[in-house]
N, C-alpha and C positions, 0 to 999 in steps of 0.2 A: 423537639427533642434538645438536651440540655445546651447551652453554649459553650464554646470547648475554648479555652485559652492557646496561643501556638505551642506552649511547652508541653502541653497535654496534647497535643497531635501528631498522629504517624500515618503518612500517605504508602502507603506497600501496592506495588501493583504484584498480581501474580501470572512470571508467564511459565511457559513450556510447553508441551508438544503435546497437540491434540491428544485428547482421550488419555492425559498423563491424570487426572481427578481435580484441577482447577476447582471445579463447580459445585462438586462434592467439598473438596476443603472447605470453602465460603459455607455451604449449607450446615456442616458440622460446627464449625465456628460461631455461626447466628444461632444454632440451637444451645449451646454451650452458654452463651450470652445471656440466654432469656427470650434471644429476638421472635424466636417462634417456638412453638407446643411442642412441634415433631419433624421429625427431620424431611426431609424433598429428596427425593431424586430425579436423576438425569433420564432413567429409564420411563419414569413416572410422567414426566412430565410438569411437576409442580416446585421446581427449585423457585429460589430468587434472581438467583443472578441470572438464569435463563429462562426468560418469562416472553420473547418473541415467538410466537406463534410458528415460526420457521426452524427456530432453533427447538422446539416444542418438537415440532415435527423431522426436524434432522438429528434429533439427538445429539449435536454438539452444538457452541459458542459461536454467534455470527457477530455478536456486538459488544463491546466494552460495558458492564455492568460496575455502579457505585454502590457499594454495600458498607455501609461505616457501622462498625460493632465498636460497644462502650464496654471496655474490660477496665475496671476497675471506676480508676477517675481521667480515664486516657480515651479518645476515642481516635479508632484506629479505620482509619478510609481505606477498603479493599477495595482496588479496582481488579476486577477478573476477567481476562482478556481472550480472546480467542487462539488456540492454538494452531489453528491452519491457516498455512501464508499469505492464502488468498484474502485474508480479510487483517493485512498484517498494517493496515490502514488504522485500523481501532486500537492495537498496540502503540503503532507510534503516537496517537491521542494520549494514551492512560498513559505512557512513559516520559512524557514530555512535564505531566505533574506531578509525577511519583517523586518518593525521595528514596525508596531504598526496592528493594525488590525480594520476590520469597520465590526462586524456579521450583518449580515442581515436576518432582521426576516419580515415574512408576519403579516400585522396588522389582515389579515383575519382569517390567519391560525393559528397563534402564535408561541408559542415554542412549538418548536416540537426536533425528537431526534439531527437531523442536528445541531439545534441551540446549545444543551448541550455540541454534540460532540466538535465544534466551540470553546465552554468557555473551554474546557479541552485544547485542542490544545494550546490557548494564555496561558494558567497557566503552560502549559508544558516547554513553550519556552519563559516565561514570557515578555509578548506582552502588551504594553499600547493597549485599545480598547473601542474601543466605539458602540453603539446600532444605527441600523439604522431600523424604523419601516415604509414598503414600503406599495403601495397598498392603501393608506389613502383613494382614492378617492371612493375605494368601498363601499359600503353602510355597510354593514356588518363586516368591520373592528374596531375594538377595541384597540386604544392604550391604554386606561387605565388600560385594561385588561391585556395584555402585560408589563405594568411596573409593574402592583402588582404581575401577575406570577415571571416575573424577582427577583424583591426582597424574593417574596418566596423564591427561591431559593439561589438568593446569596447576601441576606441578605441588611446592608444600604449602601453602594458603588455604587449601583444604582441609578443613577441622572440626573431626567428626568429633559430634558432642554426647550423642547417644548412644546406645547397643541394644538390638532389642532382645529383649527374652521370649525363647519360644520352646513350648510343653507341649508333648502329647498332638503337636503340629497345631496347636492356639499360640496367640499372640498373648501373652500375660502378662508383661510389663517392659521396662529398659534398665538400662543400668547409666548415672549417670559419668561420662567418663572424666569430668572434671573433679565430681567428688568421690568415686571410683567407688559406691553405692548404689544397690540397688533397690528397686520401686516397682509391688506388684499393684496392680487396679483389684479394689475388690467390689464385691456386689453393690458400693452404693455412689460408684463411679467416684470413688476419692482412692489415693495408694498407698499403701503400704510398703515403710520401710526391711530390706532384708538384704542378707548378704550376696555378695556376689555368686553365682551357680559357678561351681567349680569348670563346668565347659565353658562357660564365658571368659576364665579368665586370660585362655590367649587370643581370643579377639581384644579383649580388651586392653590387652598389653599393645596390640596393633595399633586401638583406637587410640590409646594415650598417646601414644609415642608421637603418631601421625599430628598429633594435637600439642604436643609440647613443639614436637618440629617447628609449627605454623607459630607458635610464641615463641619459640628462639630466634626466628625469622625476624621477628619485628624492633628487635634493637642491637647494638654488637655487645653490649654488657650481657644480657640475655643470651648470646649467643656464645658468649665464652663461657659463663656458668653451664651453660647444656652440655659445652665440651667435655668440660670438668667435669661431669657429672656431680652435678647441682641440684638439685631437689626445687620447684616451684613450690611457693606456697598457694593454699587454692587463692588468696586472696591479691597475688601477683597475677595470676593466671587472668581473675577474673579480673581485674582491671589492665592489663592485656588484650584482654579482649574487645572490653568494651571501646578503647581508644581506635585496634586496630580493623574491628569490623568494621567502625563509620567510615573508615577511608579507603576500604576494599582489601586492605592487604591479609585480611584473615576471611575464611567465607564460610562458617559454621555449617555443618550437614544435620539435620533431626529427620527424625523419621516417626510415622504414627501410621492409624487404621483411619482413615475419611468414613468409612459407614459404620463402625463400631465407635466413633468419637472420640478416638483414644492418642493422645500425643500433642492433644489440642491446648491444652493448660500450659504443658510448656514450649509451643510453637507462640501463642499468643505472650509468656511473660518474657519472653526473648528476645520476641520482636519490638517488647515497651521499654527491656533493658539496652538492647545493643544495636536499635537504629535509630538511626538520629531526629529527631523534631525539628519542623521544617526552619525554625532559626540559627539551627546548627547550619544550612547550608545557603550558598551564596545565590542569590538571581539581582540579575543586574536587566535596566532597559537603555534606553536611551530619553532625556527628555524633548521631546521638539520645538521646544521654544530657544533654547539656549544650544542645542547638538552636545551636550554635556552627561558624560555617562549616571544617570541613577540606579545606584546600589541599594532596590529594593532590602531586598535580605530578609524577606516575611518580619518586617516592624513593623509591627503594630502603630508607633508612635509615628510613621512617614504619614507624608499624605499616601491617600488610599488609590491604590490601581488594581486591576485585576486581569487574568487572561483566560481570552475563552478559550478551551480546548476540545472543547467537543456540542455538537448537535443535536438535538433529538427535536426530527418533525414528527406528528402522529394527526393521520385524519378528526380523531377525536379528541386528543387530548391537548393538541396544538403544539407550538413551539417551545422547548425550554432549551438556553444556553448552559450549560456548564463552564463554571471558572473555577478558577484556582485564585485566590485573595492571596498575591502578593506583598503588599503592605497595606497598613491602615485595619482599620475596622471597617464593614461594608454593613451598612444598616436598611432597614425596610426604608422602600419610599424618597432611596438619594438619586439625587439627579447623576448620570455618569455619563464623561464624554468620549465619543467614538473619534478617536485621532484620524482612522484608517479613512472612514465615512463621512468624516467631519460635519457629525451630527450629533447631539447629547439625546440621552437617552436614560428613559423615566424607569428607574427598577421593578416597583411596586412591591413583591412582596417576595421573600427570600425565603427559600427550601432547599431541603437536604432529599437526593433521592434514594432510596434503597431497594434498589432494582427497579420498579416501576410506580413503587408507591412514592409518593411525595408527602414532604413533612414543613411544618411552616416552621423556619428560626427567625426570632428577633434580629439576630447578625452574626455576621460570619470574620471571625477573626485572622489577621494575616497565617498563611500557611493553611485554612482552611478548604474546602470543596466544597460546594454549594452549586444552585442552579438559582437562572431568571427567569423566568416567563415571558414572552411574547413580546421579546425585543425587537424594532421594528427592523432596523438595520443591519443589524451586528450578525456577522458570521463567525466560521471559524477560525481562528488564528489570529482575534481580534484584538485588541486591547482596548479595556477600558479604564478611565482615571478620570482625575477632576478637570474641568476648564483650565482651572489658574496654573496644573502641573501635568499639561499633557505629558502623555510616558507612552513610547512605543518599544514590546518587549519582540524580541526576535520572532518571527514563526516559525513554525516545528516543518521540518523538512519532509514532506509525505513525499514516499515510494511513488514514479509515476509507471500507470498500467501501463502493458504494451501488447496486452490480448483483447484482440476484436472482433466481433461478429456484425453483420449485419440485420439491422432488425425492420419490421413496417409491421403494421397493426393487423391483427387478424380480424378485423372488423371495419369493415368502412366510416369515415366518420368519427374513429376514435383517437386519430392523429394528435388535435388540440388537448385532447384529456389525458394523453401521454406526454406531450412535450410538457405538460403544469405538473405530472407527479414525478417526472423522470427531472426537472428541477428540485421538489421537494427532496429525492434522494441524496441528489448532488450536494444539496446543504449540507446534506447530511453524511456524507462518505467522500473526502476528498481525494479517494484514488479511482473515481469509476465517471470517465466522464462521456460526452457524445460529440460526434465531428456530421454534419453535414457536408456529404460528399456529393455537391449537385453534378460535378463533369462526371461522376460515373452513375448518376443517380441512383442513391446510394445513403441511409443512416446508418454511422455504424457507432457501437455500442465498446467504450474500452474498460476493461477491468481487469485485476490483476491476475484471473483464471476463471477457467471451463466453471468452477464451482461458484465463484463472485457472480458471475452472468448470471449464472441458473439461479441463484439466489436471489436477484435484483427478476426475473420475469417471473416468479412466485410471487414476490412482496408485491410489483403491480398486479399481479392479479386479485392477491388475496387483499390487501390492503387499502387499492385503489380502483381495485373492480376495472381493468383494462388489460386487454391481453398484447403478446406482444408474441411472434415467430424470431427467432434466430436461425440465420444460415449463415453460407460462408461467404466472405467477404469478395466481391470485385476485387481483382488486380487493376490498376491505371494504366494500360500498356502504351505504347506510342507507336505514331508509323514516322518516316521518312524512307527518305532515296538517295539510293548513292550514285544516280547515275546524271547524264547532262539530257536534257529531251527539247524538241521543237516542233512545238505544236500551232495548229491555226484551227480555227473554229470558229464557225459563222451562224448566228441565230437571226432565220428570219421568218416571220411570220405573216401571215395575211388574213386581216377578218374582215374585211367593210372598213371603210372610211380610213384611217391614220395604221398603218404594219406596226413591225414590230422590228430592228434594223440593228444589230453591233457584232463588229467582226473584229478579230483581235489575233495577234501572231504572237507569242511567249515562248520564251524559253524558262526550264524548269530546272534546279540543278541543288547540291546540298548549299548551305549557307555558312555552314561550321560556327551557328549560335545557336545559343539557348534557346532562342525566340521562335515563336511555332512559325514565322515568315518573315522573309524582307522582299519588300516590293519595289523595283527602279522602274522606271520610263526610257526609254533610248527614243521614241517616234520625233524622226524627220518629216519636215514635207506636210506635217497637219494630217497625215493621212488618220489620226484619231486625235477630234478636237482635244486640247486640255481641259473644257468641265466634263468630260466622259473619263478621266483618270482616276479622280476618287472614288465613282460607280468599278471601272474594272480592280481598283484595290478591296472594295466592299466584299465583291465577288470571290478573291482569294479568300481574306478574312474570314467570310461565315463558310466557307467550305474546309476551313484547316481546323476546324472546332469536329468535323467528324470525316475523318478520313478516307480512302474509297478504298482503302486495302482491309478491315476490321472496323469501319468506323470507329476508329479512334482518334485521338485530337492528331493533327500532327506538330511535329518537330522541326526546325532544322531547313526549311526551304528556302529557296532565292527561286524571286519570282519578277520574271524583265519582260516589261510592254514593250515592243519595239517596233511592231507595224498589224495594219490593219486598214478597212474603212470605214465608211459612215456613210448614213441616205439624208439627205439635207430635210426630209421631212420626218423620215421613218424613227429614225435611230431617236434613240431616250436613253436616260441612265438605267431604267430597269433592262436595257438588251444589251446592254453593255454588260452589265452584273451577270447578268446568265450565262451570257459568251464566256467572261473569265471565268465561271464556275466551272463551265462545262469542258472548257480548255484544261484547269488545272486537271478536274480529273484525269483526261485521256493523257496528259503529260505527266502528271505522279506515275498512271500504271507504265507508262512507256519507261520509266526512268527508275527498272530497279527497287520497284518500293521493298522495305521490309521493315519490321515488328523490333523494336526497342521496349526491352523489359525493365523496369525500374529493378535498381540494387542498391540494397541498405548496409551501410555498413554494423556489423553484431558485433557484439561484446559479451561474455561467456563468460560466468567467474564462478569455477569450480574447486574441489580438492583434489590435490593432485592427482589422488588413486583412479578420478574417473576421467584425464582426459584422453586414454588412447579409445574410450568408447565413444564419447563426445564429438572427436576425431574422427572415426566411424562414420557417425551420422551424418555430419557438415559435408562429407565428401559425396555422402548420398544425395546431399540436399542440393547440388550443385554448387556446393558454397567453395571461395577461394580463402586461406589462411594466410594471412599478412602476414600474423606474428602471435606472440607469445610470450607472458610480462609476467613472471615470478610476482606473487604479492605476500605480504604478511603471515602466519601461522599456516602453511599448507598450502596455498590457496592461489590458484594459476586465472590468469585472464587472456582467454584467445580473442583474439581479431580477426576476423573473418569480413569478407566481401559476400554477400549471399541476396539472390535474386528476390521479391517482394515475395513473389508464386508459394516459395518452399516455407515461409516463415510460419502459416499457418497448422496448427495444429504441435508446433513446437515446444510450446511451453508445457504441456502434456510429457511428449518422450523426453525431454530435459528432464523434470524430477521423475519422473522413472528412471532413467537409467544413473541418477545420483542421487536416490532414497530422498529428492526433496530438497537436497541442499544446492542444487545449481542456479543460479540468476542468469535472466539476460535482458540486454537493451541492447535499441537498433537507432539508427535515424539514416532517415535517405539519403545517398551519396550523389548517383549518377542514372543514366539512362545506358544500356548496352544493347548489342544487337540479339534477339532472343534465337536461340536455337531451332532447327528447322522444326522438330518434331514440334516444341512447343508452338510457336506461331502457325503452325499448319491446326494444331486442335484447335488455336486462339479464334483462328479465321472463320474454324467450321459450325465454332459454338456463336459468333458474329454475323453468321450469314442474314441470318431474319434483320439485326439492325441497320443491313446496308439495302434490304428489299425497302425498309421505311423511305432511309435517306431517298432513294431513289421516286419512290411515289409522290 
């Protein structure tokens, strides 16, 4: 591929609801740019973007794909992202290196949750954006409805650039709202100029008015002229658009048909014309030598530096680190320094990815996106720079996973293979994690949702040839006591030669502390010699690991050794340890033992209209709502205390209730006594564990 200078690069991320047409849009653009000889389709599983076997099988995007499209003398790096929220980590990675966004909206389905979420992401990252309405060849698609809904949501900054012309239920052309002229597609794929049809005049006036209002909003002078009834010239409109699309104060709305590859030329022309090249964007890191701000600003003349925004690990093709060059010019065989890992990396060859195809390039200029192969220690969100000028860029904040499932190997002996495969998946996906919960004898896999975890299971089987089973996680209950007990236990065993003798008198009561136990002794007169005190404590320490009620760890017990006896020959540390353990078991069960369940503080963020449904569901889950905080743009944050047992399946239920717009997070708060019915069920389920302890 050719080498492109910074001013000839556009980095554009495609955002939108799942199924709105992002991948098929890339396919149409690639076809018109001459990259492919025929257009693939998601249904046929032969698109450039969705090349992964899981994506082909499921017919939707799972990973962000990079597809550079040469358009004239400009290269447009298209980042095609998944639309489903379970794969939001891929979106966050792509957005971190994009300079602008195209939000794709289905003309048939209209504004959806993913559309609003895409807008919020653009606001968060301060990205210039356009809206592209797809499926205009579909009979019940309504461009006008989409524009009106966008204006209702986002106000006068929405500026429709085009208007579809439909005749005999066919999408035959469009009206350019700026020029107020019509264009129709001909058999050669080009356009013929024509007059605006009479039936489009009313819609043209509506769109023209919306466009002029958006332009008028950009300056006081224009606003005054607009209210005075002055006409803006085409040049004035275009100049205002150029400036204000870049700063996000005007959002153009375009439209077309992906399957018919119509509307693509105008989209690409407007991307080149209105979206900023990287040198128009700001970018800063920290010089780690002097702690001063390093204004990279995609300046090719400054020392070279790059940000690793994504990692691809494939068992067949190896590891690729996807980078955006933030300053300087990267060349093949450069030696770069990774400040975070304190190591130097030899870059070797430089690549540009197009889907799953790699193409070698001689150099990458500031602002360009490419890939480095087989970096030894570098991971996603690391910075590469020169050793003389070591830079660190702010790491992308990734969403934290809260949906967990217990997993285990289907085949014995696969545990090591699974662990190694998961390590590779974790390198690729920062929204995936796994935790070894030794206390409950389980390993937990955390993801963004059930679909996310389902894809992980399939990927392990398909790519790494190992199989795991997912099941409901165990919840970490605790045991404690509510009263005081006073017990005595004598351990006496005679079996020829030396016997075993240990005799303790102890009290057990609530300690009021968060630690498992507190041990004290107040033995007088040497009834139990001092050298056996550690053995008694050891007996208690081992007993609290699995309590006598339901084999859960014990919390908040005070054990006091106050009397006992010993045998000068038969007493031993082991005998006193056993005596203490048995005394604990007896004393614990006599002191009104109860089960404690973990309680977490849950924060749910939802649009206002879903508050009633979400509150009702929380009540069913035994949650106590502690408060509500109104947030910006019509959102509410509900704060509640909820038993961990009731969090299972909450993600699916919340998305179902809120059409996918609700999000939640939680963190452990404390333990509370479990209700009688919950405790009874747990004790019955854990009966087998108690038998094991006794044996």
